[in-house]
Short mmCIF file of the C-alpha atoms (twelve columns), coordinates in Angstrom:
data_MODEL
# 
_entry.id   MODEL 
# 
loop_
_atom_site.group_PDB 
_atom_site.id 
_atom_site.type_symbol 
_atom_site.label_atom_id 
_atom_site.label_alt_id 
_atom_site.label_comp_id 
_atom_site.label_asym_id 
_atom_site.label_seq_id 
_atom_site.Cartn_x 
_atom_site.Cartn_y 
_atom_site.Cartn_z 
_atom_site.pdbx_PDB_model_num 
ATOM 1   C CA . LEU A 1   84.178  -24.775 -16.725 1 
ATOM 2   C CA . LYS A 2   81.440  -23.981 -19.278 1 
ATOM 3   C CA . ARG A 3   83.880  -22.287 -21.628 1 
ATOM 4   C CA . ARG A 4   83.090  -21.896 -25.279 1 
ATOM 5   C CA . LYS A 5   85.011  -20.912 -28.349 1 
ATOM 6   C CA . LEU A 6   84.985  -17.194 -29.099 1 
ATOM 7   C CA . GLU A 7   85.787  -15.623 -32.444 1 
ATOM 8   C CA . VAL A 8   88.790  -13.293 -32.510 1 
ATOM 9   C CA . GLN A 9   88.859  -10.540 -35.125 1 
ATOM 10  C CA . LEU A 10  91.375  -7.939  -36.204 1 
ATOM 11  C CA . PHE A 11  89.954  -4.475  -36.948 1 
ATOM 12  C CA . ARG A 12  92.196  -2.490  -39.306 1 
ATOM 13  C CA . TYR A 13  91.938  1.279   -39.661 1 
ATOM 14  C CA . ASP A 14  93.804  3.030   -42.470 1 
ATOM 15  C CA . LEU A 15  95.220  6.198   -40.903 1 
ATOM 16  C CA . SER A 16  95.884  7.602   -44.371 1 
ATOM 17  C CA . ASN A 17  92.200  7.372   -45.373 1 
ATOM 18  C CA . GLY A 18  93.103  5.605   -48.596 1 
ATOM 19  C CA . LYS A 19  95.946  7.946   -49.559 1 
ATOM 20  C CA . ALA A 20  98.751  5.499   -48.746 1 
ATOM 21  C CA . LYS A 21  98.478  3.713   -52.098 1 
ATOM 22  C CA . TRP A 22  99.492  6.749   -54.111 1 
ATOM 23  C CA . LEU A 23  101.602 8.599   -51.511 1 
ATOM 24  C CA . THR A 24  103.934 5.802   -50.415 1 
ATOM 25  C CA . PRO A 25  105.629 5.270   -53.814 1 
ATOM 26  C CA . PHE A 26  107.018 8.814   -53.505 1 
ATOM 27  C CA . LEU A 27  107.826 8.496   -49.794 1 
ATOM 28  C CA . VAL A 28  109.299 4.996   -49.453 1 
ATOM 29  C CA . GLY A 29  109.714 3.777   -53.018 1 
ATOM 30  C CA . HIS A 30  106.763 1.382   -53.295 1 
ATOM 31  C CA . SER A 31  103.039 1.262   -52.681 1 
ATOM 32  C CA . ILE A 32  101.383 -0.164  -49.545 1 
ATOM 33  C CA . ALA A 33  97.683  -0.792  -49.000 1 
ATOM 34  C CA . GLY A 34  97.319  1.320   -45.857 1 
ATOM 35  C CA . ILE A 35  98.975  2.769   -42.788 1 
ATOM 36  C CA . TRP A 36  97.397  0.599   -40.176 1 
ATOM 37  C CA . HIS A 37  96.067  1.140   -36.692 1 
ATOM 38  C CA . THR A 38  94.657  -2.124  -35.323 1 
ATOM 39  C CA . GLY A 39  92.497  -3.391  -32.510 1 
ATOM 40  C CA . ILE A 40  91.622  -6.924  -31.410 1 
ATOM 41  C CA . VAL A 41  87.910  -7.701  -31.124 1 
ATOM 42  C CA . VAL A 42  86.634  -10.553 -28.962 1 
ATOM 43  C CA . CYS A 43  83.515  -10.986 -26.768 1 
ATOM 44  C CA . GLY A 44  82.023  -7.974  -28.539 1 
ATOM 45  C CA . LYS A 45  84.785  -5.734  -27.136 1 
ATOM 46  C CA . GLU A 46  87.620  -4.006  -28.945 1 
ATOM 47  C CA . TYR A 47  91.037  -3.894  -27.282 1 
ATOM 48  C CA . TRP A 48  93.472  -1.243  -28.453 1 
ATOM 49  C CA . PHE A 49  96.447  0.791   -27.327 1 
ATOM 50  C CA . GLY A 50  96.871  4.539   -27.572 1 
ATOM 51  C CA . GLY A 51  98.912  5.536   -24.538 1 
ATOM 52  C CA . HIS A 52  96.530  3.592   -22.299 1 
ATOM 53  C CA . ILE A 53  95.034  0.180   -22.999 1 
ATOM 54  C CA . PHE A 54  91.332  0.382   -23.743 1 
ATOM 55  C CA . GLU A 55  88.449  -2.051  -23.753 1 
ATOM 56  C CA . SER A 56  85.728  -0.410  -25.850 1 
ATOM 57  C CA . GLU A 57  82.514  -1.488  -27.462 1 
ATOM 58  C CA . ARG A 58  83.490  -2.642  -30.932 1 
ATOM 59  C CA . GLY A 59  83.493  0.135   -33.505 1 
ATOM 60  C CA . THR A 60  83.309  2.976   -30.951 1 
ATOM 61  C CA . THR A 61  86.992  3.963   -30.884 1 
ATOM 62  C CA . PRO A 62  88.232  7.385   -32.071 1 
ATOM 63  C CA . PHE A 63  89.338  5.787   -35.354 1 
ATOM 64  C CA . GLY A 64  85.814  5.455   -36.722 1 
ATOM 65  C CA . THR A 65  84.733  2.593   -38.973 1 
ATOM 66  C CA . PRO A 66  87.307  -0.138  -39.642 1 
ATOM 67  C CA . THR A 67  88.694  -0.284  -43.152 1 
ATOM 68  C CA . GLN A 68  89.071  -4.055  -42.981 1 
ATOM 69  C CA . ILE A 69  87.834  -6.774  -40.632 1 
ATOM 70  C CA . GLN A 70  89.832  -10.006 -40.539 1 
ATOM 71  C CA . THR A 71  88.947  -13.147 -38.608 1 
ATOM 72  C CA . LEU A 72  92.065  -14.473 -36.893 1 
ATOM 73  C CA . GLY A 73  90.676  -17.620 -35.261 1 
ATOM 74  C CA . GLU A 74  88.902  -18.829 -32.126 1 
ATOM 75  C CA . THR A 75  89.934  -18.784 -28.467 1 
ATOM 76  C CA . MET A 76  88.805  -20.469 -25.282 1 
ATOM 77  C CA . ARG A 77  89.975  -17.508 -23.200 1 
ATOM 78  C CA . THR A 78  87.273  -15.440 -21.510 1 
ATOM 79  C CA . ARG A 79  86.871  -11.686 -21.338 1 
ATOM 80  C CA . GLU A 80  88.106  -11.661 -17.751 1 
ATOM 81  C CA . ASP A 81  91.058  -13.888 -18.671 1 
ATOM 82  C CA . LEU A 82  92.100  -11.258 -21.177 1 
ATOM 83  C CA . TRP A 83  91.599  -8.265  -18.898 1 
ATOM 84  C CA . ASN A 84  93.460  -10.009 -16.103 1 
ATOM 85  C CA . PHE A 85  96.367  -10.642 -18.508 1 
ATOM 86  C CA . ILE A 86  96.336  -6.962  -19.478 1 
ATOM 87  C CA . GLN A 87  96.262  -5.787  -15.858 1 
ATOM 88  C CA . THR A 88  98.956  -8.167  -14.620 1 
ATOM 89  C CA . SER A 89  101.327 -8.405  -17.592 1 
ATOM 90  C CA . LEU A 90  100.848 -5.439  -19.917 1 
ATOM 91  C CA . VAL A 91  99.788  -2.445  -17.823 1 
ATOM 92  C CA . ASP A 92  103.373 -1.318  -17.185 1 
ATOM 93  C CA . GLU A 93  104.615 -2.206  -20.674 1 
ATOM 94  C CA . PHE A 94  102.062 -0.352  -22.780 1 
ATOM 95  C CA . THR A 95  101.914 3.179   -21.396 1 
ATOM 96  C CA . GLU A 96  101.886 6.720   -22.667 1 
ATOM 97  C CA . ALA A 97  105.512 7.144   -21.612 1 
ATOM 98  C CA . ASN A 98  106.808 4.336   -23.815 1 
ATOM 99  C CA . TYR A 99  104.461 4.683   -26.787 1 
ATOM 100 C CA . ASP A 100 106.354 5.062   -30.049 1 
ATOM 101 C CA . VAL A 101 104.646 5.120   -33.424 1 
ATOM 102 C CA . LEU A 102 107.418 2.994   -34.972 1 
ATOM 103 C CA . THR A 103 108.745 0.708   -32.253 1 
ATOM 104 C CA . HIS A 104 105.985 0.321   -29.630 1 
ATOM 105 C CA . ASN A 105 102.574 1.095   -31.048 1 
ATOM 106 C CA . CYS A 106 99.022  -0.209  -31.299 1 
ATOM 107 C CA . ASN A 107 100.057 -3.030  -33.627 1 
ATOM 108 C CA . HIS A 108 102.641 -4.326  -31.183 1 
ATOM 109 C CA . PHE A 109 99.897  -4.405  -28.564 1 
ATOM 110 C CA . SER A 110 97.473  -6.198  -30.903 1 
ATOM 111 C CA . ASN A 111 100.192 -8.699  -31.714 1 
ATOM 112 C CA . THR A 112 100.730 -9.423  -28.008 1 
ATOM 113 C CA . ILE A 113 96.987  -9.946  -27.497 1 
ATOM 114 C CA . SER A 114 96.796  -12.217 -30.544 1 
ATOM 115 C CA . LYS A 115 99.602  -14.368 -29.136 1 
ATOM 116 C CA . PHE A 116 97.808  -14.592 -25.790 1 
ATOM 117 C CA . LEU A 117 94.453  -15.529 -27.306 1 
ATOM 118 C CA . LEU A 118 95.569  -17.635 -30.271 1 
ATOM 119 C CA . ASN A 119 99.312  -18.209 -29.900 1 
ATOM 120 C CA . GLU A 120 99.716  -16.599 -33.328 1 
ATOM 121 C CA . SER A 121 101.275 -13.346 -34.536 1 
ATOM 122 C CA . LEU A 122 99.642  -10.749 -36.753 1 
ATOM 123 C CA . PRO A 123 100.385 -10.791 -40.509 1 
ATOM 124 C CA . ASP A 124 103.816 -9.518  -41.579 1 
ATOM 125 C CA . GLU A 125 102.071 -6.866  -43.656 1 
ATOM 126 C CA . ILE A 126 101.230 -5.137  -40.367 1 
ATOM 127 C CA . MET A 127 104.145 -6.055  -38.137 1 
ATOM 128 C CA . LYS A 128 106.864 -5.193  -40.655 1 
ATOM 129 C CA . GLN A 129 105.299 -1.899  -41.703 1 
ATOM 130 C CA . PRO A 130 107.495 0.191   -39.331 1 
ATOM 131 C CA . ASP A 131 110.592 -1.200  -41.057 1 
ATOM 132 C CA . ILE A 132 109.435 0.400   -44.291 1 
ATOM 133 C CA . PHE A 133 109.269 3.856   -42.736 1 
ATOM 134 C CA . MET A 134 112.037 3.597   -40.139 1 
ATOM 135 C CA . ASP A 135 114.781 5.285   -42.183 1 
ATOM 136 C CA . SER A 136 112.589 7.587   -44.256 1 
ATOM 137 C CA . TRP A 137 112.818 11.340  -43.809 1 
ATOM 138 C CA . ILE A 138 109.039 11.631  -43.451 1 
ATOM 139 C CA . ALA A 139 109.021 9.303   -40.425 1 
ATOM 140 C CA . GLN A 140 111.729 11.284  -38.665 1 
ATOM 141 C CA . VAL A 141 109.897 14.557  -39.295 1 
ATOM 142 C CA . LEU A 142 106.452 13.329  -38.244 1 
ATOM 143 C CA . ARG A 143 107.444 10.924  -35.469 1 
ATOM 144 C CA . PRO A 144 107.077 13.378  -32.539 1 
ATOM 145 C CA . THR A 145 103.751 14.651  -33.866 1 
ATOM 146 C CA . LEU A 146 102.393 11.152  -34.430 1 
ATOM 147 C CA . ASN A 147 103.482 10.058  -30.966 1 
ATOM 148 C CA . ARG A 148 101.498 12.926  -29.450 1 
ATOM 149 C CA . GLY A 149 98.506  12.324  -31.676 1 
ATOM 150 C CA . LEU A 150 98.278  8.546   -31.388 1 
ATOM 151 C CA . GLY A 151 99.873  7.827   -28.025 1 
ATOM 152 C CA . THR A 152 98.201  10.235  -25.626 1 
ATOM 153 C CA . PHE A 153 94.606  9.001   -25.487 1 
ATOM 154 C CA . GLY A 154 93.400  8.988   -21.891 1 
ATOM 155 C CA . PRO A 155 90.364  7.469   -20.139 1 
ATOM 156 C CA . GLU A 156 89.041  10.936  -19.373 1 
ATOM 157 C CA . GLN A 157 88.719  11.704  -23.098 1 
ATOM 158 C CA . GLY A 158 86.147  8.970   -23.509 1 
ATOM 159 C CA . GLY A 159 84.285  9.658   -20.308 1 
ATOM 160 C CA . ALA A 160 84.731  8.229   -16.852 1 
ATOM 161 C CA . GLU A 161 84.983  4.672   -18.152 1 
ATOM 162 C CA . GLY A 162 86.954  5.222   -21.329 1 
ATOM 163 C CA . PHE A 163 85.887  5.131   -24.960 1 
ATOM 164 C CA . GLY A 164 82.714  3.203   -25.717 1 
ATOM 165 C CA . GLY A 165 81.741  2.865   -22.060 1 
ATOM 166 C CA . GLY A 166 84.441  0.251   -21.412 1 
ATOM 167 C CA . ARG A 167 87.520  -0.023  -19.242 1 
ATOM 168 C CA . ALA A 168 90.970  1.491   -19.504 1 
ATOM 169 C CA . THR A 169 94.271  0.921   -17.744 1 
ATOM 170 C CA . GLY A 170 95.436  3.707   -15.516 1 
ATOM 171 C CA . SER A 171 91.933  4.563   -14.368 1 
ATOM 172 C CA . SER A 172 91.251  1.598   -12.085 1 
ATOM 173 C CA . ALA A 173 94.710  0.139   -11.451 1 
ATOM 174 C CA . LYS A 174 95.792  2.949   -9.126  1 
ATOM 175 C CA . THR A 175 92.488  2.855   -7.265  1 
ATOM 176 C CA . ASP A 176 92.754  -0.915  -6.841  1 
ATOM 177 C CA . TRP A 177 96.257  -0.593  -5.391  1 
ATOM 178 C CA . GLN A 178 95.103  2.101   -2.963  1 
ATOM 179 C CA . ARG A 179 92.424  -0.302  -1.718  1 
ATOM 180 C CA . VAL A 180 95.009  -2.969  -0.918  1 
ATOM 181 C CA . GLU A 181 95.620  -2.484  2.807   1 
ATOM 182 C CA . VAL A 182 97.512  -4.436  5.424   1 
ATOM 183 C CA . GLY A 183 95.171  -7.082  6.811   1 
ATOM 184 C CA . ALA A 184 92.939  -7.166  3.725   1 
ATOM 185 C CA . LEU A 185 92.029  -10.267 1.751   1 
ATOM 186 C CA . VAL A 186 93.080  -10.057 -1.895  1 
ATOM 187 C CA . SER A 187 93.161  -12.144 -5.028  1 
ATOM 188 C CA . TYR A 188 96.807  -13.127 -5.576  1 
ATOM 189 C CA . GLU A 189 97.978  -14.640 -8.866  1 
ATOM 190 C CA . TYR A 190 100.749 -16.918 -7.585  1 
ATOM 191 C CA . VAL A 191 101.119 -18.566 -11.019 1 
ATOM 192 C CA . HIS A 192 100.031 -16.947 -14.274 1 
ATOM 193 C CA . GLY A 193 96.327  -17.666 -14.706 1 
ATOM 194 C CA . TRP A 194 95.960  -19.232 -11.226 1 
ATOM 195 C CA . PRO A 195 94.701  -16.820 -8.558  1 
ATOM 196 C CA . CYS A 196 94.049  -17.616 -4.909  1 
ATOM 197 C CA . VAL A 197 92.800  -15.744 -1.846  1 
ATOM 198 C CA . ALA A 198 95.606  -14.292 0.262   1 
ATOM 199 C CA . ARG A 199 96.012  -11.896 3.168   1 
ATOM 200 C CA . VAL A 200 98.210  -8.812  2.968   1 
ATOM 201 C CA . LEU A 201 100.834 -8.863  5.707   1 
ATOM 202 C CA . GLY A 202 102.713 -5.743  4.672   1 
ATOM 203 C CA . LYS A 203 102.795 -3.115  1.949   1 
ATOM 204 C CA . ALA A 204 105.571 -0.814  0.758   1 
ATOM 205 C CA . GLY A 205 105.798 1.174   -2.456  1 
ATOM 206 C CA . GLU A 206 104.709 -0.971  -5.397  1 
ATOM 207 C CA . THR A 207 104.911 -4.343  -3.612  1 
ATOM 208 C CA . CYS A 208 103.312 -6.187  -0.725  1 
ATOM 209 C CA . ASP A 209 103.822 -9.328  1.363   1 
ATOM 210 C CA . VAL A 210 101.031 -11.914 1.344   1 
ATOM 211 C CA . ARG A 211 100.149 -15.162 3.076   1 
ATOM 212 C CA . TRP A 212 98.249  -17.796 1.105   1 
ATOM 213 C CA . LEU A 213 97.275  -21.466 1.173   1 
ATOM 214 C CA . ASP A 214 99.277  -23.565 -1.287  1 
ATOM 215 C CA . LEU A 215 96.966  -26.505 -1.959  1 
ATOM 216 C CA . ALA A 216 99.625  -28.445 -3.856  1 
ATOM 217 C CA . ALA A 217 102.099 -28.211 -0.966  1 
ATOM 218 C CA . ARG A 218 99.296  -28.480 1.641   1 
ATOM 219 C CA . GLN A 219 100.613 -25.587 3.689   1 
ATOM 220 C CA . PHE A 220 100.373 -21.857 4.182   1 
ATOM 221 C CA . LYS A 221 103.108 -19.850 2.483   1 
ATOM 222 C CA . VAL A 222 104.368 -16.286 2.787   1 
ATOM 223 C CA . GLN A 223 105.453 -14.510 -0.379  1 
ATOM 224 C CA . LYS A 224 107.351 -11.251 0.034   1 
ATOM 225 C CA . GLY A 225 107.766 -8.446  -2.484  1 
ATOM 226 C CA . VAL A 226 104.709 -9.326  -4.588  1 
ATOM 227 C CA . SER A 227 104.172 -6.832  -7.413  1 
ATOM 228 C CA . ARG A 228 101.006 -4.738  -7.238  1 
ATOM 229 C CA . LEU A 229 100.154 -6.176  -10.675 1 
ATOM 230 C CA . LEU A 230 99.583  -9.613  -9.159  1 
ATOM 231 C CA . VAL A 231 97.067  -8.667  -6.468  1 
ATOM 232 C CA . ARG A 232 93.505  -7.389  -6.646  1 
ATOM 233 C CA . PRO A 233 91.313  -6.266  -3.745  1 
ATOM 234 C CA . LEU A 234 88.250  -8.326  -2.899  1 
ATOM 235 C CA . SER A 235 85.046  -6.383  -2.422  1 
ATOM 236 C CA . PHE A 236 84.579  -7.644  1.144   1 
ATOM 237 C CA . ALA A 237 88.242  -7.503  2.109   1 
ATOM 238 C CA . LYS A 238 88.243  -4.535  4.483   1 
ATOM 239 C CA . PRO A 239 90.484  -4.650  7.536   1 
ATOM 240 C CA . SER A 240 87.649  -3.229  9.608   1 
ATOM 241 C CA . HIS A 241 85.725  -6.436  8.871   1 
ATOM 242 C CA . TRP A 242 88.688  -8.797  9.013   1 
ATOM 243 C CA . THR A 243 90.766  -7.605  11.932  1 
ATOM 244 C CA . ARG A 244 93.156  -10.510 12.376  1 
ATOM 245 C CA . THR A 245 95.994  -11.850 10.248  1 
ATOM 246 C CA . MET A 246 95.838  -15.447 9.056   1 
ATOM 247 C CA . GLY A 247 96.732  -17.904 11.767  1 
ATOM 248 C CA . ALA A 248 95.421  -18.988 15.110  1 
ATOM 249 C CA . VAL A 249 93.044  -16.551 16.736  1 
ATOM 250 C CA . GLY A 250 94.280  -15.513 20.166  1 
ATOM 251 C CA . GLY A 251 94.350  -12.586 22.533  1 
ATOM 252 C CA . GLY A 252 91.501  -10.427 23.782  1 
ATOM 253 C CA . GLY A 253 89.614  -7.625  22.149  1 
ATOM 254 C CA . ALA A 254 86.678  -5.286  22.562  1 
ATOM 255 C CA . GLN A 255 83.189  -6.754  22.509  1 
ATOM 256 C CA . ALA A 256 82.411  -4.671  19.456  1 
ATOM 257 C CA . GLN A 257 84.948  -6.773  17.566  1 
ATOM 258 C CA . GLY A 258 83.463  -10.085 18.702  1 
ATOM 259 C CA . LEU A 259 81.544  -10.753 15.494  1 
ATOM 260 C CA . GLU A 260 84.545  -10.007 13.312  1 
ATOM 261 C CA . LYS A 261 86.698  -12.373 15.355  1 
ATOM 262 C CA . LYS A 262 84.125  -15.150 15.122  1 
ATOM 263 C CA . GLU A 263 83.902  -14.697 11.348  1 
ATOM 264 C CA . GLN A 264 87.683  -14.735 11.100  1 
ATOM 265 C CA . PHE A 265 87.895  -17.839 13.286  1 
ATOM 266 C CA . ARG A 266 85.353  -19.689 11.130  1 
ATOM 267 C CA . VAL A 267 87.251  -18.847 7.946   1 
ATOM 268 C CA . VAL A 268 90.597  -19.968 9.360   1 
ATOM 269 C CA . GLN A 269 89.013  -23.059 10.922  1 
ATOM 270 C CA . PHE A 270 87.491  -24.026 7.566   1 
ATOM 271 C CA . MET A 271 90.771  -23.544 5.689   1 
ATOM 272 C CA . GLU A 272 92.716  -25.551 8.287   1 
ATOM 273 C CA . GLU A 273 90.134  -28.333 8.061   1 
ATOM 274 C CA . GLN A 274 90.535  -28.464 4.290   1 
ATOM 275 C CA . LEU A 275 94.298  -28.596 4.762   1 
ATOM 276 C CA . ARG A 276 93.955  -31.557 7.139   1 
ATOM 277 C CA . LYS A 277 91.748  -33.381 4.623   1 
ATOM 278 C CA . LEU A 278 94.303  -32.817 1.876   1 
ATOM 279 C CA . THR A 279 97.055  -34.168 4.115   1 
ATOM 280 C CA . VAL A 280 95.030  -37.293 4.894   1 
ATOM 281 C CA . ILE A 281 94.192  -37.889 1.225   1 
ATOM 282 C CA . GLY A 282 97.823  -37.413 0.242   1 
ATOM 283 C CA . SER A 283 98.966  -40.061 2.715   1 
ATOM 284 C CA . MET A 284 96.505  -42.706 1.494   1 
# 
């Protein structure tokens, strides 16, 4: 697989610019080192949440230079593993609509990413910080303002591709779903972390029906009601190029479609041949 260990870092940004140490004793009764915004850095990219999920070049976020940089460990996950996890599991959880500076913020996102990459949570100093402010009068007064200020970053604010020339949720996810058409070939994640090629049989709302080859069961399967988060369009998967659904090729058609039908037939023929080989091997 040619995977290698990658260092995972936590970038901490003190939103108080150093004032927390002398302000917090008056506000919450004791001093804390900083009021933290965090981002996870791996593969030279910084992943952070501010209403959308962003993948930025490290150190190019709106929060400036990190106050502290902490090495959390090493992961075997790749950059695409992480972005796929974000797109399939987190894109509907971490949104502008459900951002809350106390209960669902950047640190909760960083903690989720840390668990995915390292199977470890962030330090309690960060994760328990909202508990300190939860019942304070200052949190109740500033909460709406902070939610607007910290939870409404959009891809358009950082240019067409988000802050730091990277990616952002909400910018490509909708476009990808629009490209998923009936008859198209897509990447379908039938088990977390295990994608396969499937054909779209139907599409309605936020779900679609797909047909795919289950190698373990040695048969084609149809899965209905697949969430849009589990499918991705393939660059060559256009119904105009692949005019038939998976299965035996039959029936007539215009001569102009002859090439497409032959291509489709070869693909299906190859997959059925592989299925026959698997069946033979399994019976030995």
